[in-house]
C-alpha positions as a Python dict, from the first residue, in 0.01 Angstrom:
ca = {
    (1, 'M'): (0, 0, 0),
    (2, 'G'): (-30, -108, -365),
    (3, 'L'): (124, -416, -520),
    (4, 'G'): (370, -354, -798),
    (5, 'S'): (593, -594, -985),
    (6, 'E'): (617, -959, -888),
    (7, 'G'): (935, -899, -690),
    (8, 'D'): (787, -596, -513),
    (9, 'A'): (470, -787, -436),
    (10, 'G'): (656, -1058, -254),
    (11, 'R'): (867, -810, -58),
    (12, 'D'): (567, -596, 31),
    (13, 'V'): (382, -896, 169),
    (14, 'A'): (680, -1058, 337),
    (15, 'I'): (875, -766, 482),
    (16, 'G'): (685, -446, 418),
    (17, 'N'): (810, -123, 248),
    (18, 'R'): (1179, -45, 236),
    (19, 'D'): (1388, 260, 160),
    (20, 'P'): (1409, 274, -222),
    (21, 'N'): (1782, 348, -195),
    (22, 'Q'): (1842, 40, 17),
    (23, 'T'): (1923, -288, -155),
    (24, 'P'): (1641, -523, -60),
    (25, 'S'): (1726, -862, 80),
    (26, 'P'): (1537, -1166, -48),
    (27, 'P'): (1244, -1272, 171),
    (28, 'S'): (1307, -1563, 402),
    (29, 'S'): (1178, -1906, 303),
    (30, 'L'): (1106, -1958, 673),
    (31, 'R'): (816, -1711, 668),
    (32, 'Y'): (497, -1869, 803),
    (33, 'N'): (321, -1789, 472),
    (34, 'S'): (600, -1930, 254),
    (35, 'P'): (546, -2245, 46),
    (36, 'F'): (842, -2408, 224),
    (37, 'V'): (688, -2373, 570),
    (38, 'Q'): (342, -2473, 452),
    (39, 'V'): (469, -2784, 273),
    (40, 'C'): (667, -2873, 588),
    (41, 'L'): (348, -2833, 793),
    (42, 'I'): (140, -3057, 566),
    (43, 'G'): (431, -3302, 580),
    (44, 'L'): (413, -3301, 961),
    (45, 'V'): (36, -3351, 951),
    (46, 'C'): (85, -3655, 729),
    (47, 'F'): (376, -3768, 949),
    (48, 'C'): (132, -3797, 1238),
    (49, 'C'): (-173, -3938, 1061),
    (50, 'P'): (-115, -4143, 743),
    (51, 'G'): (250, -4189, 841),
    (52, 'M'): (146, -4375, 1156),
    (53, 'F'): (-129, -4554, 963),
    (54, 'N'): (137, -4678, 719),
    (55, 'A'): (348, -4808, 1004),
    (56, 'L'): (45, -4989, 1144),
    (57, 'S'): (-48, -5141, 808),
    (58, 'G'): (312, -5226, 725),
    (59, 'M'): (328, -5483, 1005),
    (60, 'G'): (74, -5695, 816),
    (61, 'G'): (-280, -5741, 938),
    (62, 'G'): (-272, -5416, 1139),
    (63, 'G'): (-45, -5587, 1392),
    (64, 'Q'): (-282, -5884, 1434),
    (65, 'V'): (-193, -6249, 1380),
    (66, 'D'): (-515, -6304, 1183),
    (67, 'H'): (-513, -6071, 881),
    (68, 'A'): (-884, -6110, 803),
    (69, 'A'): (-1007, -5818, 1015),
    (70, 'A'): (-747, -5577, 876),
    (71, 'N'): (-804, -5693, 518),
    (72, 'N'): (-1180, -5638, 544),
    (73, 'A'): (-1128, -5303, 718),
    (74, 'N'): (-890, -5196, 443),
    (75, 'T'): (-1141, -5299, 178),
    (76, 'A'): (-1405, -5080, 344),
    (77, 'L'): (-1147, -4805, 389),
    (78, 'Y'): (-1038, -4792, 26),
    (79, 'T'): (-1393, -4827, -105),
    (80, 'T'): (-1506, -4510, 73),
    (81, 'F'): (-1165, -4355, 1),
    (82, 'A'): (-1224, -4409, -373),
    (83, 'V'): (-1548, -4210, -354),
    (84, 'F'): (-1432, -3933, -124),
    (85, 'G'): (-1091, -3912, -289),
    (86, 'I'): (-1266, -3801, -607),
    (87, 'L'): (-1513, -3579, -418),
    (88, 'G'): (-1237, -3450, -191),
    (89, 'G'): (-1106, -3199, -442),
    (90, 'G'): (-1446, -3036, -469),
    (91, 'I'): (-1493, -3039, -90),
    (92, 'Y'): (-1150, -2876, -52),
    (93, 'N'): (-1254, -2602, -294),
    (94, 'L'): (-1569, -2543, -88),
    (95, 'L'): (-1429, -2558, 266),
    (96, 'G'): (-1066, -2458, 225),
    (97, 'P'): (-764, -2645, 364),
    (98, 'R'): (-814, -2613, 740),
    (99, 'L'): (-1163, -2758, 772),
    (100, 'T'): (-1098, -3020, 506),
    (101, 'L'): (-777, -3139, 669),
    (102, 'L'): (-917, -3128, 1023),
    (103, 'A'): (-1216, -3340, 923),
    (104, 'G'): (-990, -3587, 747),
    (105, 'C'): (-727, -3616, 1020),
    (106, 'S'): (-986, -3670, 1294),
    (107, 'T'): (-1072, -4016, 1159),
    (108, 'Y'): (-727, -4174, 1195),
    (109, 'A'): (-724, -4219, 1574),
    (110, 'L'): (-1059, -4402, 1553),
    (111, 'Y'): (-903, -4658, 1319),
    (112, 'A'): (-604, -4726, 1545),
    (113, 'G'): (-840, -4739, 1842),
    (114, 'S'): (-1049, -5007, 1672),
    (115, 'F'): (-750, -5244, 1678),
    (116, 'L'): (-696, -5164, 2044),
    (117, 'Y'): (-1058, -5270, 2092),
    (118, 'Y'): (-998, -5580, 1877),
    (119, 'N'): (-711, -5685, 2104),
    (120, 'H'): (-968, -5737, 2382),
    (121, 'Y'): (-1290, -5805, 2188),
    (122, 'P'): (-1211, -5978, 1857),
    (123, 'H'): (-1524, -5864, 1673),
    (124, 'Q'): (-1474, -5741, 1318),
    (125, 'P'): (-1771, -5503, 1266),
    (126, 'F'): (-1624, -5212, 1465),
    (127, 'V'): (-1289, -5247, 1290),
    (128, 'V'): (-1456, -5256, 947),
    (129, 'F'): (-1676, -4956, 1036),
    (130, 'S'): (-1370, -4761, 1150),
    (131, 'G'): (-1200, -4846, 824),
    (132, 'A'): (-1495, -4709, 627),
    (133, 'V'): (-1494, -4386, 832),
    (134, 'L'): (-1119, -4351, 780),
    (135, 'G'): (-1170, -4387, 405),
    (136, 'V'): (-1392, -4077, 412),
    (137, 'G'): (-1135, -3885, 615),
    (138, 'A'): (-840, -4003, 409),
    (139, 'G'): (-1014, -3890, 90),
    (140, 'L'): (-1045, -3540, 233),
    (141, 'L'): (-692, -3532, 372),
    (142, 'W'): (-517, -3650, 59),
    (143, 'A'): (-718, -3427, -175),
    (144, 'G'): (-613, -3130, 37),
    (145, 'Q'): (-257, -3253, 62),
    (146, 'G'): (-234, -3300, -314),
    (147, 'A'): (-360, -2948, -380),
    (148, 'I'): (-115, -2796, -132),
    (149, 'M'): (186, -2997, -245),
    (150, 'T'): (133, -2934, -617),
    (151, 'S'): (8, -2573, -618),
    (152, 'Y'): (190, -2395, -333),
    (153, 'P'): (554, -2449, -448),
    (154, 'P'): (725, -2245, -723),
    (155, 'P'): (667, -2407, -1064),
    (156, 'R'): (1031, -2496, -1126),
    (157, 'R'): (1084, -2654, -786),
    (158, 'K'): (782, -2880, -757),
    (159, 'G'): (994, -3193, -764),
    (160, 'S'): (1201, -3069, -470),
    (161, 'Y'): (896, -2975, -267),
    (162, 'I'): (729, -3307, -340),
    (163, 'S'): (1042, -3486, -216),
    (164, 'L'): (1048, -3257, 92),
    (165, 'F'): (692, -3353, 174),
    (166, 'W'): (754, -3720, 108),
    (167, 'T'): (1060, -3719, 332),
    (168, 'I'): (878, -3565, 628),
    (169, 'F'): (569, -3778, 574),
    (170, 'N'): (764, -4103, 560),
    (171, 'M'): (959, -4014, 871),
    (172, 'G'): (625, -4097, 1034),
    (173, 'G'): (655, -4451, 905),
    (174, 'V'): (1012, -4468, 1037),
    (175, 'V'): (913, -4352, 1385),
    (176, 'G'): (597, -4562, 1367),
    (177, 'G'): (804, -4867, 1281),
    (178, 'L'): (1023, -4812, 1586),
    (179, 'I'): (720, -4813, 1816),
    (180, 'P'): (622, -5180, 1766),
    (181, 'F'): (988, -5282, 1740),
    (182, 'I'): (1071, -5134, 2081),
    (183, 'L'): (747, -5221, 2259),
    (184, 'N'): (744, -5579, 2129),
    (185, 'Y'): (1119, -5645, 2123),
    (186, 'H'): (1105, -5944, 2358),
    (187, 'R'): (792, -6093, 2200),
    (188, 'T'): (937, -6301, 1918),
    (189, 'D'): (645, -6543, 1900),
    (190, 'A'): (364, -6488, 1648),
    (191, 'V'): (134, -6273, 1865),
    (192, 'S'): (-54, -5948, 1808),
    (193, 'V'): (111, -5622, 1912),
    (194, 'N'): (42, -5493, 2264),
    (195, 'D'): (-199, -5217, 2371),
    (196, 'G'): (78, -4961, 2417),
    (197, 'T'): (159, -4978, 2047),
    (198, 'Y'): (-194, -4877, 1944),
    (199, 'I'): (-214, -4606, 2214),
    (200, 'A'): (111, -4451, 2090),
    (201, 'F'): (-26, -4443, 1734),
    (202, 'M'): (-346, -4275, 1857),
    (203, 'C'): (-150, -4000, 2036),
    (204, 'F'): (43, -3912, 1721),
    (205, 'M'): (-276, -3913, 1512),
    (206, 'G'): (-452, -3678, 1754),
    (207, 'A'): (-157, -3438, 1738),
    (208, 'G'): (-174, -3441, 1358),
    (209, 'A'): (-540, -3339, 1362),
    (210, 'L'): (-458, -3036, 1578),
    (211, 'L'): (-159, -2943, 1363),
    (212, 'S'): (-380, -2926, 1052),
    (213, 'L'): (-524, -2601, 1187),
    (214, 'A'): (-190, -2434, 1114),
    (215, 'I'): (-226, -2472, 735),
    (216, 'L'): (-292, -2142, 552),
    (217, 'P'): (-539, -2104, 263),
    (218, 'P'): (-369, -2074, -78),
    (219, 'S'): (-459, -1706, -120),
    (220, 'R'): (-236, -1622, 176),
    (221, 'V'): (70, -1818, 60),
    (222, 'V'): (337, -1601, -105),
    (223, 'R'): (637, -1744, -287),
    (224, 'D'): (981, -1588, -260),
    (225, 'D'): (947, -1424, -604),
    (226, 'G'): (622, -1254, -501),
    (227, 'T'): (382, -1484, -684),
    (228, 'R'): (87, -1620, -491),
    (229, 'A'): (-18, -1982, -484),
    (230, 'T'): (-361, -1896, -627),
    (231, 'A'): (-608, -1614, -671),
    (232, 'V'): (-929, -1813, -712),
    (233, 'A'): (-1218, -1774, -471),
    (234, 'Y'): (-1384, -2073, -311),
    (235, 'S'): (-1624, -2255, -540),
    (236, 'N'): (-1983, -2367, -503),
    (237, 'P'): (-2136, -2717, -497),
    (238, 'R'): (-2288, -2697, -845),
    (239, 'T'): (-1962, -2594, -1007),
    (240, 'E'): (-1766, -2864, -825),
    (241, 'A'): (-2016, -3135, -918),
    (242, 'V'): (-1988, -3044, -1286),
    (243, 'E'): (-1608, -3017, -1277),
    (244, 'I'): (-1569, -3350, -1097),
    (245, 'L'): (-1788, -3525, -1355),
    (246, 'K'): (-1576, -3375, -1633),
    (247, 'L'): (-1269, -3548, -1490),
    (248, 'F'): (-1399, -3885, -1608),
    (249, 'A'): (-1383, -3760, -1968),
    (250, 'N'): (-1058, -3566, -1926),
    (251, 'W'): (-797, -3738, -2144),
    (252, 'K'): (-517, -3630, -1912),
    (253, 'M'): (-679, -3805, -1619),
    (254, 'L'): (-758, -4114, -1827),
    (255, 'L'): (-390, -4148, -1917),
    (256, 'I'): (-291, -4143, -1550),
    (257, 'V'): (-553, -4401, -1442),
    (258, 'P'): (-322, -4707, -1476),
    (259, 'A'): (-48, -4540, -1270),
    (260, 'A'): (-300, -4431, -1007),
    (261, 'W'): (-455, -4779, -988),
    (262, 'A'): (-113, -4943, -956),
    (263, 'S'): (31, -4703, -698),
    (264, 'N'): (-135, -4861, -392),
    (265, 'F'): (-232, -5196, -542),
    (266, 'F'): (95, -5357, -434),
    (267, 'Y'): (63, -5268, -65),
    (268, 'S'): (-143, -5573, 31),
    (269, 'Y'): (114, -5799, -132),
    (270, 'Q'): (419, -5627, 17),
    (271, 'F'): (281, -5577, 368),
    (272, 'N'): (95, -5906, 418),
    (273, 'N'): (286, -6148, 200),
    (274, 'V'): (643, -6023, 224),
    (275, 'N'): (688, -5844, 555),
    (276, 'G'): (389, -6007, 724),
    (277, 'L'): (473, -6360, 611),
    (278, 'L'): (853, -6388, 617),
    (279, 'F'): (950, -6219, 945),
    (280, 'N'): (873, -6243, 1315),
    (281, 'L'): (689, -5971, 1507),
    (282, 'R'): (973, -5748, 1621),
    (283, 'T'): (1151, -5775, 1285),
    (284, 'K'): (839, -5659, 1102),
    (285, 'G'): (857, -5332, 1296),
    (286, 'L'): (1228, -5295, 1226),
    (287, 'N'): (1173, -5365, 856),
    (288, 'N'): (916, -5087, 844),
    (289, 'V'): (1174, -4841, 977),
    (290, 'F'): (1386, -4914, 672),
    (291, 'Y'): (1092, -4946, 430),
    (292, 'W'): (974, -4595, 506),
    (293, 'G'): (1332, -4472, 537),
    (294, 'A'): (1389, -4600, 184),
    (295, 'Q'): (1092, -4392, 75),
    (296, 'M'): (1266, -4082, 206),
    (297, 'L'): (1574, -4162, -1),
    (298, 'G'): (1368, -4247, -309),
    (299, 'S'): (1166, -3926, -296),
    (300, 'M'): (1479, -3712, -254),
    (301, 'G'): (1651, -3884, -544),
    (302, 'I'): (1364, -3860, -791),
    (303, 'G'): (1284, -3506, -676),
    (304, 'Y'): (1635, -3396, -762),
    (305, 'L'): (1621, -3562, -1105),
    (306, 'L'): (1283, -3407, -1187),
    (307, 'D'): (1401, -3056, -1100),
    (308, 'F'): (1768, -3042, -1192),
    (309, 'S'): (1867, -3319, -1436),
    (310, 'F'): (1796, -3113, -1752),
    (311, 'K'): (1700, -2755, -1833),
    (312, 'S'): (1402, -2878, -2036),
    (313, 'R'): (1111, -2980, -1819),
    (314, 'R'): (995, -3240, -2070),
    (315, 'R'): (1339, -3400, -2075),
    (316, 'R'): (1337, -3411, -1697),
    (317, 'G'): (1003, -3591, -1717),
    (318, 'Y'): (1127, -3843, -1973),
    (319, 'F'): (1443, -3906, -1772),
    (320, 'G'): (1251, -3951, -1448),
    (321, 'I'): (1009, -4198, -1605),
    (322, 'G'): (1300, -4390, -1757),
    (323, 'V'): (1487, -4415, -1429),
    (324, 'V'): (1180, -4535, -1239),
    (325, 'A'): (1094, -4785, -1515),
    (326, 'V'): (1443, -4942, -1518),
    (327, 'L'): (1469, -4953, -1139),
    (328, 'G'): (1114, -5086, -1106),
    (329, 'T'): (1178, -5367, -1352),
    (330, 'A'): (1490, -5472, -1162),
    (331, 'I'): (1317, -5466, -822),
    (332, 'W'): (1012, -5663, -935),
    (333, 'A'): (1245, -5916, -1099),
    (334, 'G'): (1414, -5955, -761),
    (335, 'G'): (1071, -5994, -605),
    (336, 'L'): (991, -6273, -850),
    (337, 'A'): (1309, -6459, -754),
    (338, 'N'): (1215, -6428, -387),
    (339, 'Q'): (853, -6529, -443),
    (340, 'L'): (947, -6850, -621),
    (341, 'R'): (1086, -6971, -288),
    (342, 'Y'): (738, -6991, -133),
    (343, 'T'): (482, -6998, -414),
    (344, 'G'): (234, -7200, -207),
    (345, 'G'): (161, -6902, 18),
    (346, 'K'): (315, -7067, 321),
    (347, 'S'): (602, -6889, 489),
    (348, 'L'): (936, -7045, 555),
    (349, 'N'): (1067, -7025, 908),
    (350, 'E'): (1001, -6672, 1029),
    (351, 'L'): (1316, -6467, 996),
    (352, 'D'): (1466, -6254, 1270),
    (353, 'F'): (1694, -5957, 1207),
    (354, 'K'): (1972, -6149, 1383),
    (355, 'D'): (1965, -6431, 1125),
    (356, 'G'): (2243, -6277, 915),
    (357, 'R'): (2265, -6375, 549),
    (358, 'E'): (1934, -6557, 552),
    (359, 'Y'): (1766, -6233, 660),
    (360, 'A'): (1968, -6002, 432),
    (361, 'G'): (1814, -6095, 96),
    (362, 'P'): (1443, -6053, 186),
    (363, 'F'): (1531, -5742, 385),
    (364, 'V'): (1701, -5575, 87),
    (365, 'L'): (1402, -5663, -130),
    (366, 'Y'): (1154, -5509, 114),
    (367, 'F'): (1377, -5200, 143),
    (368, 'S'): (1380, -5174, -238),
    (369, 'Y'): (1001, -5198, -254),
    (370, 'G'): (984, -4889, -32),
    (371, 'L'): (1237, -4706, -249),
    (372, 'L'): (1035, -4780, -564),
    (373, 'D'): (703, -4683, -405),
    (374, 'A'): (824, -4331, -322),
    (375, 'M'): (987, -4278, -660),
    (376, 'F'): (680, -4399, -848),
    (377, 'Q'): (431, -4189, -651),
    (378, 'S'): (654, -3878, -648),
    (379, 'L'): (681, -3911, -1025),
    (380, 'C'): (302, -3927, -1057),
    (381, 'Y'): (258, -3618, -839),
    (382, 'W'): (520, -3430, -1040),
    (383, 'V'): (335, -3506, -1363),
    (384, 'I'): (4, -3396, -1207),
    (385, 'G'): (167, -3076, -1079),
    (386, 'A'): (295, -3002, -1430),
    (387, 'L'): (-57, -3013, -1576),
    (388, 'A'): (-173, -2692, -1402),
    (389, 'D'): (-65, -2446, -1136),
    (390, 'D'): (-382, -2327, -963),
    (391, 'S'): (-499, -2488, -641),
    (392, 'E'): (-859, -2527, -761),
    (393, 'T'): (-771, -2744, -1061),
    (394, 'L'): (-495, -2938, -889),
    (395, 'S'): (-717, -3025, -594),
    (396, 'R'): (-954, -3197, -838),
    (397, 'Y'): (-671, -3370, -1024),
    (398, 'S'): (-515, -3490, -698),
    (399, 'G'): (-853, -3607, -569),
    (400, 'F'): (-916, -3802, -888),
    (401, 'Y'): (-572, -3962, -862),
    (402, 'K'): (-630, -4064, -500),
    (403, 'G'): (-980, -4188, -578),
    (404, 'V'): (-860, -4421, -852),
    (405, 'Q'): (-563, -4523, -639),
    (406, 'S'): (-795, -4618, -354),
    (407, 'A'): (-1030, -4812, -579),
    (408, 'G'): (-732, -5020, -684),
    (409, 'A'): (-629, -5072, -322),
    (410, 'A'): (-983, -5182, -227),
    (411, 'V'): (-968, -5451, -493),
    (412, 'A'): (-615, -5552, -391),
    (413, 'W'): (-703, -5616, -26),
    (414, 'Q'): (-988, -5844, -130),
    (415, 'V'): (-762, -6020, -380),
    (416, 'D'): (-538, -6109, -86),
    (417, 'T'): (-830, -6197, 143),
    (418, 'R'): (-962, -6449, -110),
    (419, 'G'): (-633, -6636, -114),
    (420, 'T'): (-515, -6546, -463),
    (421, 'P'): (-181, -6722, -532),
    (422, 'L'): (108, -6499, -431),
    (423, 'L'): (288, -6545, -762),
    (424, 'S'): (-21, -6420, -945),
    (425, 'Q'): (-38, -6117, -716),
    (426, 'L'): (323, -6031, -791),
    (427, 'I'): (279, -6064, -1168),
    (428, 'V'): (-29, -5840, -1164),
    (429, 'N'): (152, -5576, -960),
    (430, 'W'): (454, -5582, -1189),
    (431, 'S'): (233, -5563, -1501),
    (432, 'L'): (29, -5267, -1373),
    (433, 'T'): (333, -5053, -1301),
    (434, 'T'): (494, -5149, -1633),
    (435, 'I'): (185, -5051, -1833),
    (436, 'S'): (178, -4709, -1669),
    (437, 'Y'): (525, -4595, -1785),
    (438, 'P'): (454, -4546, -2159),
    (439, 'L'): (123, -4375, -2076),
    (440, 'L'): (304, -4129, -1850),
    (441, 'V'): (544, -4058, -2139),
    (442, 'V'): (248, -3984, -2366),
    (443, 'L'): (106, -3750, -2100),
    (444, 'V'): (434, -3561, -2076),
    (445, 'V'): (457, -3535, -2456),
    (446, 'L'): (104, -3403, -2501),
    (447, 'A'): (34, -3203, -2184),
    (448, 'V'): (355, -3081, -2022),
    (449, 'R'): (476, -2750, -2160),
    (450, 'D'): (842, -2666, -2195),
    (451, 'E'): (851, -2290, -2244),
    (452, 'D'): (1008, -2098, -1957),
    (453, 'S'): (784, -1794, -1968),
    (454, 'S'): (455, -1972, -1902),
    (455, 'E'): (558, -2288, -1725),
    (456, 'D'): (275, -2462, -1544),
    (457, 'G'): (12, -2243, -1697),
    (458, 'E'): (109, -1941, -1490),
    (459, 'S'): (-134, -1655, -1538),
    (460, 'K'): (-123, -1290, -1459),
    (461, 'V'): (-416, -1203, -1237),
    (462, 'A'): (-509, -860, -1114),
    (463, 'M'): (-476, -836, -738),
    (464, 'D'): (-633, -525, -600),
    (465, 'E'): (-509, -464, -248),
    (466, 'Q'): (-570, -134, -76),
    (467, 'G'): (-669, 44, -390),
    (468, 'N'): (-448, -52, -682),
    (469, 'G'): (-165, -255, -827),
    (470, 'V'): (-134, -564, -1041),
    (471, 'G'): (79, -855, -937),
    (472, 'K'): (157, -1190, -1086),
    (473, 'T'): (-30, -1489, -949),
    (474, 'G'): (78, -1828, -1027),
}
């Protein structure tokens, strides 16, 4: 059976040959090999693994009273993450999505298990080692995730698919936040979370590793219009080494460095010094439910703006950057007002969710931080997705983004460990995000194309299946 036009190609793959006199029905988006299903699957994988990791980190100190072990583990984590985030794109191009994701997901349960161990044997080395191993795995996972999320969807709906992924992924943080809230509801004193909390996290993380085997390689993913996600063959180590080195001189990647560095830099401040410092144990878990729930709302909102606000893709980019910049400025200004209440780094009386108005202000701020995080990172991924359309290139771009992001996070966790004044931490976080907005505008101006016919660098590639036929790949 040959492949014909782009519409015929999709129907041939999805539903087989039809009577030429019969009006064909559009292929279902619920096909296993559709971008929608595959993005949902990678969302579920991240729901179980980094989603639960986020819930664990969001409690401050990994659920421990003493934050030192978690801070040092996170420094080790993001140091190795920075290296393997950059290398992850090349590894993905060599191994494909299944092996890359399986290897990455398998490291998450070890990290949660190290805190279970720490509950009984408070020795840091195993926790720090587990953090370093997780950094390797996270680099692989997020490089693969970035390639899938930016290259599988149709070019004109990347914002919607990014928001779909972000919504499913952050549902993991919502569910993960409920776990410590429920299991530690009656423990209002400042104590570490119980063993059951860590065991529950480990079960979810193990399920995510198994689910990663359901992800299809890009060559088998067919969009509803018949285009394929990619037509490139797997690479080789020499090629990947050269291409990864080129990223450090790629002006597009250099323009996105400040945004990448900023995008996880604020976590140590928000988790340890807002949620971890102002609230009691059970309320920290409840706050995380809303923090990650806010991320779902933020990703849906910015995804809609980036896909549907204007016909021109460049205008959608400008508008999205403007919205995030204005909202971000307002939220960090609110954070400054809150921080001035406890500039010495000592918490006020720990707040409980039943404290009414006294609780409401800091809660809304923490909720807003989650909203901004999702909008900022979804915006960055949309810009990266607009720079190319093939999985091979986007896996490298995504890996570079995550590598720089993780290097920033590694520095941030040590900044907090060394007792840097909280007001200084806030000002640095606010400044980093603010600097990134004009650079993203420059990137959209210079690198994002607006023409409809070749959006995202779509290319026509000959696909010879069963003898003949040319279809559109892109």
